[in-house]
C-alpha positions as CSV (number, residue, x, y, z in Angstrom):
1,X,-54.2,-36.0,5.3
2,X,-52.4,-34.0,7.7
3,X,-50.5,-35.5,10.6
4,X,-51.9,-35.3,14.2
5,X,-50.5,-33.8,17.2
6,X,-47.3,-34.6,19.5
7,X,-45.3,-36.0,16.5
8,X,-41.4,-35.2,16.2
9,X,-40.1,-32.3,14.0
10,X,-37.0,-30.7,13.3
11,X,-38.3,-27.8,15.5
12,X,-39.2,-30.0,18.6
13,X,-36.1,-32.0,18.4
14,X,-33.6,-29.6,17.3
15,X,-31.5,-30.1,20.6
16,X,-30.7,-33.6,18.9
17,X,-29.5,-32.3,15.6
18,X,-25.7,-31.5,15.7
19,X,-24.3,-28.3,14.0
20,X,-21.0,-29.1,12.2
21,X,-18.4,-26.3,11.9
22,X,-16.2,-26.5,9.0
23,X,-12.6,-27.1,9.8
24,X,-11.4,-24.1,7.8
25,X,-12.2,-20.7,8.7
26,X,-13.7,-18.6,5.8
27,X,-12.0,-15.3,6.1
28,X,-12.6,-12.0,4.1
29,X,-10.4,-12.3,1.0
30,X,-7.0,-11.3,1.6
31,X,-5.8,-8.7,-0.9
32,X,-2.3,-9.0,-2.0
33,X,0.5,-7.0,-0.7
34,X,2.3,-5.7,-3.6
35,X,4.8,-2.7,-2.9
36,X,7.4,-4.8,-1.1
37,X,8.2,-6.8,-4.3
38,X,8.4,-3.6,-6.3
39,X,11.0,-1.6,-4.4
40,X,14.9,-2.2,-3.3
41,X,15.0,-4.4,-0.3
42,X,17.9,-4.7,1.9
43,X,18.2,-7.6,4.5
44,X,19.6,-6.2,7.8
45,X,19.4,-9.5,9.7
46,X,22.3,-10.2,12.1
47,X,23.8,-6.8,11.5
48,X,24.1,-4.1,14.3
49,X,22.8,-0.5,14.3
50,X,19.5,1.1,13.8
51,X,20.7,3.3,11.1
52,X,22.0,2.7,7.5
53,X,23.8,5.6,5.6
54,X,23.8,5.6,1.9
55,X,26.3,8.0,-0.1
56,X,24.8,9.8,-2.8
57,X,27.1,11.2,-5.2
58,X,26.2,13.9,-7.7
59,X,25.9,13.1,-11.5
60,X,28.7,14.5,-13.6
61,X,28.8,16.0,-17.2
62,X,31.3,15.0,-19.8
63,X,33.5,17.9,-20.9
64,X,35.0,18.6,-24.3
65,X,38.6,17.9,-24.7
66,X,40.5,20.5,-26.3
67,X,43.8,19.8,-28.0
68,X,46.9,20.7,-25.9
69,X,44.9,21.5,-22.8
70,X,44.4,20.0,-19.3
71,X,41.3,17.9,-18.9
72,X,38.4,19.2,-17.0
73,X,38.3,18.2,-13.3
74,X,35.0,17.1,-11.8
75,X,34.3,18.5,-8.3
76,X,31.5,16.7,-6.3
77,X,30.8,16.6,-2.5
78,X,28.5,13.7,-2.0
79,X,25.6,13.8,0.2
80,X,24.0,11.1,2.1
81,X,20.6,9.3,3.0
82,X,19.8,7.8,6.4
83,X,17.6,4.9,6.8
84,X,16.3,4.6,10.2
85,X,15.2,1.1,11.5
86,X,12.5,2.0,13.8
87,X,9.4,0.1,12.9
88,X,8.4,-2.6,15.0
89,X,4.9,-4.3,14.5
90,X,3.3,-7.2,16.4
91,X,0.1,-9.3,16.2
92,X,-0.7,-11.4,19.5
93,X,-3.3,-13.7,20.6
94,X,-3.8,-15.9,23.9
95,X,-5.3,-19.2,23.6
96,X,-6.6,-20.5,27.0
97,X,-6.4,-24.2,27.4
98,X,-10.1,-24.7,27.2
99,X,-10.5,-22.9,23.8
100,X,-7.1,-24.7,22.5
101,X,-8.3,-28.1,23.5
102,X,-11.9,-28.0,22.5
103,X,-11.6,-25.5,19.2
104,X,-11.1,-26.8,15.6
105,X,-7.7,-27.1,14.1
106,X,-8.7,-24.4,11.8
107,X,-8.7,-21.7,14.4
108,X,-5.0,-21.4,15.0
109,X,-4.3,-22.0,11.3
110,X,-6.6,-19.0,10.4
111,X,-5.1,-16.6,13.0
112,X,-1.6,-17.4,12.0
113,X,-2.3,-16.6,8.2
114,X,-4.2,-13.4,9.7
115,X,-1.1,-12.4,11.6
116,X,1.4,-12.7,8.6
117,X,-1.2,-10.8,6.3
118,X,-1.6,-7.9,9.1
119,X,2.1,-7.3,9.3
120,X,2.5,-7.4,5.7
121,X,-0.1,-4.9,5.4
122,X,2.0,-2.5,7.5
123,X,5.0,-3.0,5.4
124,X,3.1,-2.0,2.3
125,X,1.3,0.8,4.0
126,X,4.7,2.6,4.9
127,X,6.0,2.2,1.5
128,X,2.7,3.9,0.2
129,X,3.3,6.6,2.5
130,X,6.6,7.5,1.1
131,X,4.9,8.3,-2.1
132,X,3.6,11.5,-0.5
133,X,7.1,12.7,-0.7
134,X,8.0,12.1,-4.0
135,X,8.6,14.9,-6.3
136,X,9.3,17.2,-3.6
137,X,6.1,16.3,-1.7
138,X,5.7,17.0,2.2
139,X,3.9,15.6,5.0
140,X,4.3,18.7,7.2
141,X,0.6,19.4,7.5
142,X,-3.0,18.1,6.6
143,X,-3.5,20.7,3.6
144,X,-0.8,19.4,1.3
145,X,-0.8,15.6,1.3
146,X,-0.2,13.9,-2.0
147,X,-0.5,17.6,-3.5
148,X,2.9,16.8,-5.5
149,X,1.1,14.0,-7.2
150,X,-0.8,14.4,-10.4
151,X,-4.6,13.7,-11.3
152,X,-5.3,10.6,-13.4
153,X,-7.3,12.6,-16.2
154,X,-4.0,14.6,-17.6
155,X,-1.2,13.2,-15.7
156,X,0.3,16.7,-15.4
157,X,-2.0,18.7,-13.0
158,X,-0.9,18.7,-9.5
159,X,-3.6,17.1,-7.1
160,X,-5.4,19.8,-4.8
161,X,-7.4,19.0,-1.7
162,X,-9.2,22.3,-2.0
163,X,-12.8,21.3,-1.8
164,X,-14.1,19.4,-3.3
165,X,-10.6,17.9,-4.5
166,X,-9.8,17.7,-8.2
167,X,-8.7,14.1,-8.7
168,X,-9.9,12.6,-11.9
169,X,-10.4,9.0,-13.3
170,X,-7.4,7.6,-15.0
171,X,-7.2,8.1,-19.0
172,X,-4.9,6.8,-21.8
173,X,-3.4,10.5,-22.1
174,X,-3.0,10.8,-18.3
175,X,-1.1,7.6,-17.8
176,X,1.2,8.5,-20.8
177,X,1.7,11.8,-19.4
178,X,2.7,10.6,-16.0
179,X,5.1,8.0,-17.5
180,X,6.7,10.9,-19.5
181,X,7.3,13.0,-16.4
182,X,9.6,10.1,-15.0
183,X,11.3,9.5,-18.4
184,X,12.1,13.4,-18.3
185,X,14.0,12.7,-15.0
186,X,16.0,10.1,-16.9
187,X,13.9,7.2,-15.4
188,X,14.0,4.1,-17.5
189,X,10.2,3.5,-18.1
190,X,10.6,-0.2,-18.9
191,X,11.7,-0.6,-15.2
192,X,8.4,1.2,-13.8
193,X,5.6,-0.4,-12.0
194,X,2.1,1.0,-11.7
195,X,0.2,0.0,-8.4
196,X,-3.4,0.9,-8.5
197,X,-6.7,0.2,-6.8
198,X,-9.4,-1.9,-8.0
199,X,-11.3,1.4,-9.1
200,X,-8.5,1.9,-11.8
201,X,-8.6,-1.6,-12.9
202,X,-12.4,-1.1,-13.7
203,X,-11.4,2.0,-15.5
204,X,-8.7,0.3,-17.6
205,X,-11.0,-2.4,-18.6
206,X,-13.3,0.1,-20.0
207,X,-10.7,1.8,-22.2
208,X,-10.3,0.0,-25.5
209,X,-6.7,0.6,-26.2
210,X,-6.2,-1.4,-23.0
211,X,-8.1,-4.4,-24.1
212,X,-6.7,-4.8,-27.7
213,X,-4.7,-7.6,-28.7
214,X,-1.6,-5.4,-29.2
215,X,-1.5,-4.8,-25.3
216,X,-2.7,-8.3,-24.4
217,X,-0.5,-10.7,-26.4
218,X,-2.4,-13.6,-27.4
219,X,-5.4,-12.6,-25.4
220,X,-4.7,-15.1,-22.4
221,X,-4.1,-12.2,-20.1
222,X,-7.5,-10.7,-20.9
223,X,-9.1,-14.1,-20.3
224,X,-7.5,-14.6,-16.9
225,X,-8.3,-10.9,-15.7
226,X,-4.8,-9.9,-15.4
227,X,-4.0,-6.2,-16.2
228,X,-0.9,-7.0,-17.8
229,X,1.9,-4.4,-19.3
230,X,0.8,-1.0,-20.5
231,X,3.6,1.1,-22.3
232,X,6.2,-1.2,-21.0
233,X,4.8,-0.6,-17.4
234,X,3.6,-3.5,-15.2
235,X,0.3,-3.0,-13.7
236,X,-0.5,-4.3,-10.2
237,X,-3.8,-4.2,-8.4
238,X,-3.8,-3.5,-4.5
239,X,-6.5,-2.6,-2.2
240,X,-4.0,-1.0,-0.2
241,X,-3.5,2.1,-2.1
242,X,-4.2,5.0,0.4
243,X,-7.7,6.6,1.0
244,X,-7.3,10.4,0.8
245,X,-10.2,11.9,2.7
246,X,-10.9,15.6,1.7
247,X,-12.9,17.8,4.3
248,X,-15.5,19.6,2.6
249,X,-15.4,22.7,5.3
250,X,-11.6,23.0,6.0
251,X,-10.1,21.5,2.7
252,X,-7.7,19.4,4.7
253,X,-6.9,15.8,4.2
254,X,-6.8,12.6,6.3
255,X,-5.2,9.7,4.7
256,X,-5.9,6.2,5.7
257,X,-6.0,2.6,4.5
258,X,-9.8,2.0,4.8
259,X,-12.7,3.6,3.2
260,X,-14.2,4.4,6.7
261,X,-15.2,8.1,6.8
262,X,-13.0,9.9,9.3
263,X,-15.2,11.0,12.5
264,X,-14.4,13.1,15.5
265,X,-13.0,16.5,16.4
266,X,-9.5,15.3,16.6
267,X,-9.2,12.6,14.1
268,X,-5.7,11.4,13.6
269,X,-4.9,9.6,10.3
270,X,-2.1,7.2,9.3
271,X,0.4,10.2,8.9
272,X,-0.3,11.2,12.5
273,X,-1.9,14.3,11.4
274,X,-4.9,15.6,13.2
275,X,-8.0,17.2,11.4
276,X,-11.5,18.2,12.8
277,X,-14.2,16.0,11.2
278,X,-17.1,17.3,13.5
279,X,-17.5,21.1,13.3
280,X,-20.0,22.1,10.5
281,X,-20.5,18.5,9.7
282,X,-18.5,18.3,6.8
283,X,-18.7,15.7,3.8
284,X,-16.1,13.5,2.9
285,X,-14.8,13.4,-0.9
286,X,-12.6,10.1,-1.3
287,X,-9.7,9.8,-3.6
288,X,-7.0,6.9,-4.0
289,X,-3.5,7.3,-4.6
290,X,-2.0,5.2,-7.1
291,X,1.7,4.8,-7.3
292,X,3.8,4.8,-10.4
293,X,7.2,3.8,-9.2
294,X,10.8,2.7,-9.9
295,X,12.5,0.0,-7.8
296,X,15.2,2.4,-6.8
297,X,12.9,5.3,-5.6
298,X,12.8,3.8,-2.2
299,X,14.3,1.3,0.1
300,X,13.0,-1.2,2.7
301,X,15.5,-2.6,5.4
302,X,14.3,-5.5,7.1
303,X,16.0,-6.3,10.4
304,X,13.7,-9.1,11.1
305,X,11.3,-10.9,8.9
306,X,8.0,-12.1,10.2
307,X,8.9,-14.1,13.5
308,X,6.3,-16.3,15.3
309,X,6.8,-17.1,19.1
310,X,4.9,-19.1,21.5
311,X,5.0,-19.0,25.3
312,X,2.9,-21.0,28.0
313,X,1.5,-18.5,30.6
314,X,0.7,-20.4,33.6
315,X,-1.1,-17.3,35.2
316,X,-3.7,-17.5,32.4
317,X,-3.4,-21.2,31.8
318,X,-2.9,-20.6,28.1
319,X,-0.5,-20.1,25.3
320,X,0.6,-16.5,24.1
321,X,1.4,-16.3,20.7
322,X,3.0,-13.3,19.0
323,X,4.3,-12.7,15.4
324,X,6.4,-9.5,14.8
325,X,8.7,-7.8,12.3
326,X,11.1,-5.0,12.4
327,X,12.1,-2.9,9.7
328,X,12.7,0.6,8.2
329,X,12.0,2.7,5.2
330,X,13.2,5.7,3.2
331,X,12.9,7.5,0.0
332,X,16.0,7.0,-2.1
333,X,15.4,9.0,-5.4
334,X,12.9,11.9,-5.3
335,X,12.1,12.0,-8.9
336,X,11.8,8.2,-9.5
337,X,8.1,7.8,-8.4
338,X,4.9,9.6,-8.8
339,X,1.6,9.5,-7.3
340,X,-1.5,9.5,-9.6
341,X,-4.7,10.6,-7.8
342,X,-8.2,9.2,-8.9
343,X,-11.7,9.4,-7.4
344,X,-12.4,6.5,-5.1
345,X,-15.5,5.4,-6.9
């Protein structure tokens, strides 16, 4: 038998039912920052100056010693590389008193972690951008970004942004050829690291050779989902591998660190290059740039790690909290790294 009228329900009494918020913010999963741990790092804290100069002597060759003759003298005029510390990033939040008093404790905890992650992303992004200049690459214009990299399918053909772009999925042969390119430049392959986006991890999981016991040891790596070591090269997954957007009308390229398609008549990418993404309604062919890199290929100099400061602002009746870091990056050995370009999906 149904109830009568005027009885209490969760609809009529909804104002009496409290809504509880979990005291820990659930954020988008934070991808790991990877590149910083795979390159040479110099701590520049407590030192003055915004430039660091590294001497670059040339490699010498041994000479045959003939009997009763003078030794062969080796002449070398060393060059140098200048690392400029010119990157300063900050992440700031203002917490008014009312919000500070009434908000859950998890609010500040989340934003503090988010600040550290945002700053770490910037470091990784700057290191990934250096990969565009490896092997004689250039960032002079939007028609040649990452075009000294190689495509994943064969590991030897240079990437081209000419519409629709020729990046191909990574193969076993492609990886071996890319490794050989660096080995031919006297790079120790046992010291190489391969930073790839999730789409490449998906590809590797489908290549039988990379899931065999011989590549995975006792199998624990496969059980835990770790990619592991391939041909002596450690493989790391990172969602921060650059996105290369190829314009179908102009064959120009815009490089970003998100999958969002460029828009507008004067879109400026992460290299500061401008491309028209409106005229003739171009489509966007997306690729990702993997980094096959030796630790000595680039240098990160940290003048200041992540620093967090808080100041009470009476004019706003609230606390201003700022996290910031100061660093510089440069390419050190041009032929100690190689970009491998693959489709984004």
